[in-house]
C-alpha positions in Angstrom: 4.6 24.5 1.2 7.5 23.3 -0.9 7.0 21.8 -4.1 8.9 18.5 -4.5 10.1 17.3 -8.0 10.4 13.5 -6.2 7.1 13.5 -4.3 5.3 14.2 -7.2 6.7 11.9 -9.2 6.0 9.6 -6.8 2.2 10.5 -6.8 1.8 10.3 -10.5 3.1 6.8 -10.4 0.6 5.6 -8.1 -2.0 7.3 -9.3 -0.8 5.9 -13.0 -0.7 2.2 -11.3 -4.2 2.9 -9.6 -5.3 3.7 -13.0 -4.8 0.5 -14.8 -6.9 -1.5 -12.3 -9.9 1.2 -12.3 -8.8 2.1 -8.9 -10.3 -1.4 -7.6 -8.4 -1.9 -4.3 -8.5 -5.8 -4.8 -6.7 -6.0 -8.0 -3.9 -3.5 -7.0 -3.3 -5.5 -4.0 -3.3 -8.6 -5.8 -1.0 -6.9 -8.4 1.3 -5.9 -6.0 1.7 -8.7 -4.2 2.3 -10.6 -7.5 5.6 -8.1 -7.6 6.6 -9.0 -4.6 6.3 -12.6 -5.3 8.1 -11.5 -9.0 11.1 -10.3 -7.2 12.1 -13.3 -5.4 13.1 -10.7 -2.2 11.8 -11.6 1.7 9.4 -9.0 2.8 8.7 -9.3 6.9 5.1 -9.3 7.2 3.8 -7.9 11.0 1.1 -9.0 12.6 -1.6 -6.3 12.9 -1.5 -4.1 15.7 -5.4 -3.9 17.0 -6.3 -0.8 19.2 -7.3 -0.6 22.7 -10.6 0.8 23.3 -12.4 1.1 26.3 -12.6 -1.1 29.0 -9.6 -3.0 27.0 -11.7 -4.4 24.5 -10.0 -4.7 21.0 -11.6 -2.5 18.2 
């Protein structure tokens, strides 16, 4: 597989961000939501799509 310097840079940014919050997903999520709020931009929140299981029940 070919190396892509842009993808490598994005992965490093993501690793640094996770490290900064001790890899705690709740803290990472809270930080990202805070960044969204501070940006002043509008973000689209789509409804969760539930996967259909046997007998048409949501799972």
